[in-house]
C-alpha positions as CSV (number, residue, x, y, z in Angstrom):
1,M,138.0,102.8,56.6
2,I,136.7,100.2,59.2
3,S,133.2,98.9,58.6
4,R,130.7,98.1,61.3
5,E,131.4,94.4,60.6
6,D,135.1,94.9,61.0
7,R,134.6,96.4,64.4
8,T,132.5,93.5,65.6
9,I,134.5,91.3,67.9
10,P,134.3,87.7,66.9
11,R,132.5,85.5,69.5
12,E,135.6,83.2,69.7
13,A,137.9,86.2,70.5
14,A,135.5,87.6,73.1
15,A,135.3,84.3,74.8
16,E,139.1,83.8,74.8
17,P,140.3,83.4,78.4
18,G,142.9,85.7,79.9
19,P,146.1,84.6,81.4
20,E,145.7,82.3,84.4
21,P,146.4,83.9,87.8
22,E,149.6,82.9,89.5
23,P,149.0,80.2,92.2
24,A,149.3,81.5,95.7
25,P,152.4,80.2,97.5
26,L,151.9,77.2,99.7
27,L,151.4,77.9,103.4
28,P,153.9,76.1,105.7
29,A,152.1,74.2,108.4
30,R,154.2,76.1,110.9
31,M,152.8,79.4,109.6
32,V,149.2,78.1,110.1
33,N,150.2,77.3,113.7
34,E,151.4,80.9,114.1
35,F,148.1,82.2,112.6
36,V,146.0,80.2,115.2
37,Y,148.3,81.5,117.9
38,C,148.2,85.1,116.8
39,P,147.0,86.4,113.3
40,R,149.3,89.4,113.6
41,L,152.4,87.3,114.4
42,F,151.5,85.2,111.3
43,Y,151.2,88.3,109.2
44,L,154.5,89.8,110.4
45,E,156.4,86.6,109.7
46,W,154.8,85.4,106.5
47,V,153.8,88.5,104.7
48,R,156.4,91.0,106.0
49,G,159.2,88.5,106.4
50,L,160.1,89.5,109.9
51,W,162.0,87.2,112.2
52,A,163.7,87.5,115.6
53,D,165.2,85.0,118.0
54,N,164.6,84.8,121.7
55,D,165.5,82.1,124.2
56,D,162.5,80.0,123.3
57,T,163.2,80.0,119.5
58,A,166.9,79.4,120.2
59,E,166.0,76.3,122.3
60,G,163.6,75.1,119.6
61,T,166.3,75.4,117.0
62,D,168.7,73.3,119.1
63,L,166.0,70.7,119.6
64,H,165.4,70.4,115.9
65,R,169.0,70.0,114.9
66,R,168.6,66.2,114.9
67,V,165.2,65.8,113.5
68,D,165.8,68.4,110.8
69,T,168.4,66.1,109.2
70,P,166.6,64.0,106.5
71,A,166.8,60.2,107.2
72,G,164.8,57.2,106.0
73,T,162.3,57.0,103.1
74,A,158.5,56.6,102.9
75,P,157.6,52.9,102.2
76,E,154.6,51.7,100.2
77,P,151.7,51.1,102.6
78,G,151.2,47.4,103.3
79,P,151.2,44.6,105.9
80,G,154.4,44.2,107.9
81,V,155.7,47.7,107.2
82,R,157.7,49.1,110.1
83,Q,159.7,52.2,109.2
84,V,160.6,55.7,110.3
85,A,161.5,58.8,108.3
86,R,162.8,62.1,109.6
87,A,162.4,65.6,108.1
88,F,159.8,64.2,105.8
89,E,158.5,66.9,103.4
90,L,155.0,66.9,101.8
91,S,153.0,69.5,99.9
92,S,149.5,69.7,98.5
93,E,148.2,72.1,95.9
94,T,144.7,71.0,96.8
95,L,145.1,72.0,100.5
96,G,147.5,74.9,99.7
97,V,149.9,73.9,102.4
98,T,153.4,72.3,102.8
99,A,155.0,70.7,105.8
100,K,158.3,69.3,106.9
101,I,157.3,66.6,109.4
102,D,159.9,66.1,112.1
103,L,159.3,62.3,112.3
104,V,156.8,59.9,110.6
105,E,156.2,56.4,111.9
106,F,155.0,54.0,109.2
107,L,153.0,51.0,110.6
108,D,151.4,48.7,108.0
109,D,149.1,50.8,105.9
110,A,149.1,53.8,108.4
111,A,151.4,56.7,109.1
112,R,151.7,58.7,112.3
113,P,153.3,62.2,112.3
114,V,155.4,63.1,115.4
115,D,156.0,66.8,116.0
116,Y,158.8,67.8,118.3
117,K,158.1,70.7,120.7
118,R,160.2,72.2,123.4
119,G,158.6,72.6,126.9
120,R,156.0,70.4,128.5
121,P,152.3,69.4,127.8
122,A,149.6,72.1,128.1
123,P,147.7,72.2,131.5
124,T,144.5,71.4,129.7
125,P,142.4,68.2,129.3
126,A,143.7,67.8,125.8
127,R,147.3,68.4,127.0
128,V,148.1,70.1,123.7
129,W,147.4,73.7,122.7
130,E,145.1,74.5,119.7
131,P,147.9,75.7,117.4
132,E,149.9,72.5,117.9
133,Q,146.8,70.4,117.2
134,V,146.2,72.3,113.9
135,Q,149.8,71.9,112.8
136,L,149.7,68.2,113.5
137,A,146.3,67.9,111.7
138,I,147.9,69.5,108.6
139,Q,150.6,66.9,108.6
140,A,148.0,64.2,108.9
141,L,146.0,65.5,106.0
142,L,149.1,65.6,103.9
143,L,149.9,62.0,104.7
144,R,146.3,61.0,103.9
145,E,146.6,62.7,100.5
146,A,149.8,60.8,99.9
147,G,147.9,57.5,100.3
148,Y,148.4,56.6,103.9
149,Q,145.8,56.1,106.6
150,C,146.3,58.6,109.4
151,R,144.1,58.5,112.4
152,E,146.3,60.1,115.0
153,G,149.5,62.1,115.5
154,V,151.9,62.6,118.4
155,I,153.4,65.7,120.0
156,Y,156.7,64.9,121.7
157,F,157.6,67.4,124.5
158,A,161.4,67.6,124.9
159,E,161.4,69.0,128.5
160,T,159.4,66.1,130.0
161,G,160.1,63.5,127.4
162,E,156.4,62.8,127.1
163,R,154.5,61.7,123.9
164,V,150.9,63.0,123.8
165,T,148.7,61.4,121.2
166,V,146.2,63.6,119.3
167,P,143.3,62.0,117.5
168,I,142.7,63.5,114.0
169,T,138.9,63.8,114.4
170,P,136.5,65.2,111.8
171,E,136.0,68.2,114.0
172,L,139.8,68.9,114.1
173,E,140.0,68.4,110.4
174,Q,137.2,71.0,109.8
175,Q,138.9,73.4,112.3
176,T,142.2,73.0,110.4
177,L,140.7,73.6,107.0
178,A,139.0,76.7,108.3
179,A,142.3,78.0,109.8
180,I,144.1,77.5,106.5
181,A,141.4,79.4,104.6
182,R,141.4,82.3,107.2
183,A,145.2,82.5,107.1
184,R,145.2,82.7,103.4
185,E,142.6,85.4,103.4
186,T,144.6,87.3,106.0
187,A,147.8,87.0,104.0
188,G,146.0,88.7,101.1
189,Q,145.0,91.7,103.1
190,P,147.0,94.9,102.7
191,D,147.1,95.6,106.4
192,A,148.3,93.5,109.3
193,P,145.7,92.4,111.9
194,P,145.8,94.7,115.0
195,P,147.8,93.6,118.0
196,L,146.3,91.4,120.7
197,V,145.1,93.4,123.8
198,D,146.7,92.5,127.1
199,S,147.3,89.0,125.9
200,P,149.5,86.7,128.0
201,K,150.9,85.4,124.8
202,C,152.8,88.6,124.1
203,P,155.6,88.3,126.7
204,A,156.8,85.1,125.2
205,C,156.6,86.2,121.5
206,A,159.9,86.7,119.8
207,L,158.5,89.5,117.6
208,V,157.2,91.6,120.4
209,G,159.8,94.2,119.6
210,Y,158.4,94.5,116.1
211,C,154.8,94.2,117.1
212,M,154.8,96.6,120.0
213,P,151.3,95.5,121.2
214,D,151.0,97.6,124.3
215,E,152.5,100.7,122.8
216,L,150.3,100.6,119.7
217,N,147.2,99.7,121.7
218,L,147.8,102.7,124.0
219,L,148.3,105.1,121.1
220,L,145.2,103.7,119.4
221,H,143.2,104.1,122.7
222,R,142.6,100.3,122.8
223,R,144.1,100.2,126.3
224,T,144.7,102.8,129.0
225,A,147.1,101.2,131.3
226,R,150.8,101.8,131.1
227,P,152.5,99.4,128.7
228,R,154.0,96.3,130.2
229,T,157.8,95.9,130.0
230,L,157.6,93.6,127.1
231,I,160.4,95.4,125.1
232,T,163.8,95.3,126.8
233,R,165.2,98.6,127.9
234,E,168.2,98.2,125.7
235,P,169.0,96.0,122.7
236,A,171.4,93.2,123.6
237,A,173.7,93.6,120.7
238,R,176.2,96.5,120.2
239,P,177.9,98.1,117.2
240,L,181.4,96.7,116.5
241,Y,183.8,99.5,115.6
242,L,186.8,98.7,113.4
243,I,189.3,101.5,113.8
244,G,193.0,101.7,113.0
245,Y,195.0,101.1,109.8
246,G,195.3,97.3,109.1
247,T,192.7,96.1,111.6
248,Q,191.2,92.8,110.4
249,L,187.9,91.1,111.1
250,R,187.8,87.4,110.3
251,K,185.7,84.4,111.2
252,D,187.0,81.5,113.4
253,G,184.4,78.8,114.0
254,N,181.4,80.3,115.6
255,H,183.1,83.5,116.6
256,F,184.4,86.7,115.0
257,I,188.0,87.7,115.6
258,V,189.0,91.4,115.6
259,A,192.8,91.6,115.1
260,P,194.4,95.1,115.3
261,R,197.7,95.5,113.5
262,D,199.4,96.1,116.8
263,G,197.6,94.5,119.6
264,E,195.9,91.4,120.9
265,P,193.0,89.9,118.9
266,T,189.6,89.8,120.5
267,R,186.9,87.1,120.1
268,I,183.3,88.2,119.7
269,R,180.1,86.2,119.5
270,P,177.9,87.0,116.5
271,I,174.8,87.6,118.6
272,D,176.7,90.5,120.4
273,I,177.1,92.5,117.1
274,S,174.2,94.8,116.0
275,H,176.2,96.1,113.0
276,V,179.8,96.8,112.0
277,A,181.2,100.3,111.6
278,A,184.4,100.1,109.5
279,F,186.6,103.3,109.6
280,G,189.3,103.8,107.0
281,T,191.6,101.0,105.7
282,V,190.4,97.9,107.6
283,T,189.9,94.4,106.2
284,I,186.9,92.1,106.5
285,S,187.6,88.5,105.3
286,T,185.2,86.8,102.8
287,S,184.1,84.3,105.4
288,A,183.3,87.0,107.9
289,L,181.5,89.0,105.3
290,H,179.4,86.0,104.3
291,A,178.6,85.3,108.0
292,L,177.6,88.9,108.6
293,L,175.3,88.9,105.6
294,A,173.8,85.6,106.5
295,Q,172.8,86.9,110.0
296,E,171.6,90.2,108.4
297,T,174.2,92.2,110.2
298,P,174.9,95.4,108.1
299,I,178.4,96.9,107.6
300,A,178.6,100.7,107.6
301,W,181.7,102.0,105.7
302,L,183.2,105.3,106.8
303,T,186.4,107.1,105.9
304,R,189.1,107.4,108.4
305,G,187.9,110.9,109.2
306,G,184.4,109.7,109.8
307,R,182.6,110.5,106.5
308,F,179.8,108.0,106.0
309,L,180.4,106.2,102.6
310,G,177.6,103.6,102.5
311,L,176.3,100.3,103.7
312,T,176.8,96.6,102.9
313,S,173.8,94.4,103.7
314,G,172.0,91.3,102.5
315,L,168.9,91.1,100.5
316,M,166.2,93.7,101.1
317,G,163.4,92.6,103.5
318,K,160.1,91.2,102.3
319,N,158.2,94.2,103.6
320,I,157.4,95.6,100.1
321,Q,154.2,97.3,101.4
322,L,156.3,99.6,103.6
323,R,158.6,100.6,100.7
324,R,155.6,101.1,98.4
325,R,154.0,103.4,100.9
326,Q,157.3,105.2,101.4
327,F,157.5,106.0,97.7
328,T,153.8,106.8,97.1
329,L,153.1,109.1,100.0
330,T,151.3,112.3,98.9
331,E,152.9,115.7,99.2
332,P,150.5,116.7,102.1
333,E,151.3,113.5,103.9
334,A,155.0,114.0,103.5
335,L,154.7,117.6,104.6
336,E,152.9,116.5,107.8
337,L,155.7,114.1,108.7
338,A,158.3,116.8,107.9
339,R,156.6,119.3,110.2
340,T,156.7,116.7,113.0
341,F,160.4,116.0,112.5
342,V,161.3,119.7,112.4
343,I,159.1,120.7,115.4
344,A,160.5,117.9,117.6
345,K,164.0,119.0,116.6
346,I,163.4,122.7,117.5
347,R,161.7,121.9,120.7
348,N,164.5,119.6,121.8
349,Q,167.1,122.3,120.8
350,R,165.1,124.7,123.0
351,T,165.0,122.2,125.9
352,L,168.8,121.5,125.6
353,L,169.6,125.2,125.7
354,R,167.2,125.8,128.6
355,R,168.8,123.1,130.7
356,N,172.4,123.7,130.0
357,S,173.0,127.4,129.3
358,R,175.4,129.2,131.6
359,F,174.0,132.7,130.9
360,E,170.8,134.4,129.9
361,I,169.3,133.3,126.5
362,G,165.7,134.3,127.0
363,R,165.4,135.9,123.6
364,T,166.8,132.8,121.9
365,L,164.2,130.6,123.7
366,E,161.4,133.0,122.6
367,G,162.7,132.9,119.0
368,L,162.7,129.1,119.0
369,A,159.2,129.0,120.4
370,D,158.1,131.3,117.7
371,A,159.8,129.0,115.1
372,V,157.8,126.1,116.4
373,A,154.5,128.0,116.0
374,R,155.4,129.0,112.5
375,A,156.5,125.5,111.6
376,R,153.1,124.2,112.5
377,L,151.5,126.4,109.9
378,A,154.2,126.0,107.2
379,P,152.3,125.6,103.9
380,D,155.1,123.7,102.0
381,S,158.4,122.1,102.5
382,D,160.5,125.1,101.3
383,T,158.9,127.3,103.9
384,L,159.5,124.7,106.5
385,R,163.2,124.5,105.5
386,G,163.4,128.2,105.9
387,I,162.0,128.1,109.4
388,E,164.2,125.2,110.3
389,G,167.3,127.1,109.0
390,Y,166.3,130.2,111.0
391,A,165.9,128.1,114.2
392,A,169.3,126.5,113.6
393,R,171.0,129.9,113.3
394,L,169.4,131.0,116.6
395,Y,170.3,127.7,118.3
396,F,173.9,127.6,117.2
397,N,174.4,131.3,118.0
398,A,173.5,130.4,121.5
399,F,175.4,127.1,121.5
400,P,178.6,128.5,123.2
401,A,176.4,129.3,126.2
402,M,176.4,125.5,126.9
403,L,180.2,125.2,126.8
404,R,182.7,125.9,129.5
405,R,184.5,129.3,129.1
406,D,187.9,127.7,129.8
407,L,187.9,125.1,127.1
408,P,191.6,124.3,126.3
409,F,191.5,125.7,122.8
410,T,193.3,128.7,121.3
411,P,191.1,131.8,120.8
412,G,191.3,131.3,117.1
413,D,189.6,127.9,117.5
414,L,186.5,129.1,119.3
415,F,183.1,128.1,118.0
416,R,181.5,130.9,116.0
417,G,178.4,129.2,114.5
418,R,177.8,126.0,112.6
419,N,180.1,125.3,109.6
420,R,181.3,122.2,107.8
421,R,183.1,120.8,104.8
422,P,185.6,121.3,106.3
423,P,184.7,122.1,109.9
424,R,186.7,125.2,110.8
425,D,187.0,124.7,114.5
426,P,187.2,121.7,116.9
427,V,183.6,122.1,118.1
428,N,182.3,121.9,114.5
429,A,184.6,118.9,113.9
430,L,182.9,117.1,116.8
431,L,179.4,118.1,115.8
432,S,180.0,116.8,112.2
433,F,181.4,113.5,113.5
434,A,178.4,113.1,116.0
435,Y,175.9,113.7,113.2
436,T,177.6,111.2,111.0
437,L,177.4,108.5,113.8
438,L,173.7,109.3,114.3
439,T,172.9,109.1,110.6
440,K,174.9,105.9,110.3
441,D,172.9,104.3,113.2
442,L,169.5,105.4,111.7
443,T,170.5,104.3,108.2
444,V,171.2,100.8,109.6
445,Q,168.0,100.8,111.6
446,A,165.8,102.1,108.7
447,Q,167.1,99.4,106.4
448,L,166.7,96.6,109.0
449,I,163.0,97.6,109.4
450,G,162.4,97.5,105.7
451,F,162.6,101.2,104.6
452,D,164.7,102.5,101.8
453,P,167.0,104.8,103.8
454,Y,167.6,107.0,100.7
455,W,164.0,108.2,100.2
456,G,163.0,110.8,102.7
457,F,160.0,113.0,103.4
458,Y,161.8,116.2,104.4
459,H,165.3,115.9,103.0
460,R,165.3,115.9,99.2
461,P,166.6,112.8,97.5
462,K,170.2,113.3,96.4
463,F,172.8,110.8,95.1
464,G,174.4,108.9,98.0
465,R,172.4,110.8,100.7
466,P,170.4,108.7,103.2
467,A,167.5,111.2,103.2
468,L,165.2,109.1,105.4
469,A,167.9,108.6,108.0
470,L,168.5,112.3,108.0
471,D,164.8,112.9,108.6
472,L,164.7,110.5,111.5
473,A,167.9,112.0,112.9
474,E,166.3,115.5,113.3
475,E,164.6,114.9,116.6
476,F,167.7,113.2,118.0
477,R,170.4,115.7,117.0
478,P,170.1,117.9,120.1
479,L,169.3,114.9,122.4
480,I,172.1,112.7,121.4
481,A,174.7,114.3,119.0
482,D,174.8,117.8,120.5
483,S,174.6,116.5,124.0
484,V,177.5,114.2,123.5
485,V,179.6,117.1,122.1
486,I,178.8,119.3,125.1
487,T,179.5,116.5,127.6
488,A,182.8,115.5,125.9
489,L,184.1,119.1,126.0
490,N,182.8,120.2,129.4
491,N,184.0,117.0,131.1
492,G,187.5,117.4,129.5
493,E,187.2,114.1,127.8
494,I,188.1,115.7,124.5
495,T,190.9,118.2,124.6
496,S,193.1,120.1,122.1
497,A,195.3,116.9,121.9
498,H,192.4,115.0,120.3
499,V,192.0,117.3,117.3
500,R,194.4,118.4,114.6
501,R,194.3,121.0,111.9
502,I,194.5,120.0,108.3
503,G,194.5,122.9,105.9
504,A,191.5,125.1,106.6
505,G,189.7,122.4,108.6
506,Y,189.9,120.4,111.8
507,T,189.6,116.6,112.3
508,L,189.9,114.2,115.2
509,T,192.9,112.1,115.8
510,D,192.5,108.3,116.0
511,D,192.7,108.6,119.8
512,G,190.2,111.4,119.7
513,R,187.8,109.4,117.6
514,R,188.0,106.4,120.0
515,T,187.5,108.7,123.0
516,F,184.5,110.4,121.3
517,L,183.0,107.0,120.3
518,R,183.1,106.0,124.0
519,V,181.2,109.1,125.0
520,Y,178.7,108.6,122.2
521,E,178.1,104.9,123.1
522,R,177.7,105.9,126.8
523,R,175.0,108.4,125.8
524,L,173.1,105.7,123.8
525,E,173.1,103.5,126.9
526,Q,171.8,106.3,129.1
527,E,168.2,105.5,130.2
528,I,165.3,108.0,130.3
529,T,161.7,107.8,131.1
530,H,159.5,107.7,128.0
531,P,157.0,110.6,128.4
532,R,154.1,108.7,126.9
533,F,154.7,105.1,128.0
534,R,156.2,106.0,131.4
535,Y,158.8,103.2,131.4
536,R,162.6,103.4,131.4
537,L,164.5,102.8,128.2
538,S,167.8,103.7,126.6
539,Y,168.4,106.1,123.8
540,R,169.7,103.1,121.8
541,R,166.2,101.6,122.2
542,L,164.6,104.9,121.1
543,L,166.6,104.8,117.9
544,D,164.9,101.4,117.3
545,L,161.4,102.4,118.4
546,Q,160.9,105.7,116.6
547,P,161.5,104.3,113.0
548,R,159.1,101.5,113.9
549,F,156.4,104.0,114.8
550,L,157.0,105.7,111.5
551,A,156.6,102.4,109.8
552,A,153.3,101.8,111.7
553,V,152.1,105.2,110.5
554,L,152.9,104.5,106.8
555,L,151.3,101.1,107.0
556,G,148.1,102.6,108.5
557,E,148.4,101.1,111.9
558,L,148.8,104.5,113.6
559,P,147.1,107.7,112.6
560,A,150.0,110.1,113.1
561,Y,153.7,110.1,113.8
562,Q,154.8,111.7,117.1
563,G,158.3,113.0,117.4
564,F,160.2,112.2,120.6
565,E,160.6,115.2,122.9
566,T,162.1,115.6,126.4
567,R,160.8,118.0,128.9
């Protein structure tokens, strides 16, 4: 039995301190510069770990190749000291910052940081922008804490070769300390700061494709004008397909070499590859694999027949908040997203039929419209799956209405509804391959953004199944995959010579697979007008944008996900 005295907590035990909190990571001076320039840019880079290159960042990287090589040492302050050090690193627990100073000039008992910048001086009386002044002031404060006097710093502008001296005044010092404090507070927030509105800074920002300032501001009613063309219509890089037994991918200097077993090798620049799709027995050298992982280029592995096996990629991104939200979404929130995916898919199926049918399908269109209405009211995921399955049967029963009647296949090979594993006719073989390509592309994209592609909101988790990619693919199946199949068949680009029967199923020949890939890639490059933003963009860019909008919804930046629908 425990007495009253035994239950009394000793004073010493009650006063015993708990474990000390972990110290916050030091902020790089460059990140404080980014915070002063744009708090959202700082958050995306520092907290979510996002990075992208544009011409400006590439030029800056070239400029720093020389000054980033450490050289020289820091002397003891004293009379007669004349010394220079490059890539000089300093940190301060007191200030909570760290910096790698491009160049430090030591003169007697003083030190002067020199920061290298691309471009030319600002057209202002100070000739230096505020973020540059703050970054230089942090370097000066670090040098002071290390025991040197530091009354000024220098910005060297590479384009004009000018040195602009910046006095480290008490006002700049206070401004800098306040910026460090605000940046640290912002980094501790669960949500990113909102995008700038109509800022002239956005067009030059390398992360504009991640930030999507005009698109988010329009959807949030923070602006009404049509978004500026800040995001390119089409991503610059393309998938690299490795097809054919014995094809090799290896690294040679700054290029990749694709060497078919029988054929001439091809040189490819790394920046031209968005991801690698390796079909069947192909070889990727260790050096090429390391280079692909280093530049965060995923490798999708598929069987020779086109079955998606998995993905090789580097470390997962820092965007842990996105994955946490992905796994902790409530059932009602997941159901709302699932409804949007399914409704967009059915509406796009209906549009595709309406545009391309060669005979009357009025009852099918009515049935699909009814399915959309019922999907809006579906009380749970199982009911929604039932409605989606009903709509799919209607759609695929009418699918032959979009195909030429004189397709060069034998009567026994005609399409009689959707089937798979194995596909029992050439049309189903093409549909299965098209869905695999679409799922592969969205798996890659989801992972690059920071999602776990295997955890979905509509498709149930299942071993080896990229459920989220399948969710994202729903709205694009009619627009991209089905459309490619119809085009390839009706244009005669895929014929009976491109398919072969194996047992009870059909598959594409190697030549048929290459031909179909060309049609698929052509569809991804096709431009359309976005119904909401009213600018032109390619389907390839849409496969990038829609997952980013989904991420914005999960992170609380947008109130609701909107599926992409054509009219």
